[in-house]
N, C-alpha and C positions, 0 to 999 in steps of 0.2 A: 481544479488548479486555477491560478489566477492569471491575469493578464500578462503577457511578455512586455508590453509597453513600447514605446517609441524606439528604444535602443535596438530592437530586432525588427523594426519597421512594421510592427503589428500593434494595433490599438484596440483589438477586440479580446474578449475572453476565450480561452480555449479550454475545452473540457471533454469528458467522455473517455471512451476507451483509448483513444489515440494518445491522451494525456496520461491516463492511468497506467497503461501498460509499461512504459518505461520506468515509472516509479516503483511499481510492484516488482519488476524485473530486478532493479537495483537492490530492493530489500532482500529478495531471495539470493541475489549474488553475494551480498554481504553475509547472509547466513551460511550459505555453502562454502565461502571462502574460510570461514572459522569453524564450520561443523560439516565436513564433506560426507561424514557417515550418515547424516540425517536423511530420511526418505522424503520424497515429495509430499507424501500424506502428512508427516509430521509438520513439515514446513507450512503446508496449506492450513492445517489445524490451527497453528499458532498465529498464522496471518489472519485468519477469520476470527478467532477468539480475542484478539486484541484490537481489532478494528474499531474505530470510533464513531458512533452515531450522535454524539452530543452536538447540538446546534444544528442538526440537519432537519429539514422540515419533513415531519412524518406524513405529511399529505401526498408525498411523492416517493413512495418506497421504491419504485423502479428506477428512479433517477440517480440513486446513489450506489447501486449495485450492493456490494458486501461492506459498505461503510468507507471510512477514510483509514487507510493503512497507517499503523503506528510503528515506524521502522524499529525504533529502540525497544519498544515493548514486544514486538514479534521476535526480534533477535534474542532478547533475554529469556523469552518463552522457551525457544528452541534449546538454547544453551542449558537452561535449568531443567528441562525435561529430558534431554537426550544425550547431550555431549559431556 
């Protein structure tokens, strides 16, 4: 995730689990709001299968976890496969 900038009194980049968790939680919340019958296994599968690794430095595989979540693609995946 990028910098919050001076608007929030922060000039450094924020990254890692602390920044990823709210984003991933929001993606899952969107999916569940439209498809409450979906299981967490289906949601996780779509989240992983649609994650983007393009542009990420392959020399640091442990730095990017499961890739960058693609909210719209994950949502479409769940809707098209389950709901």
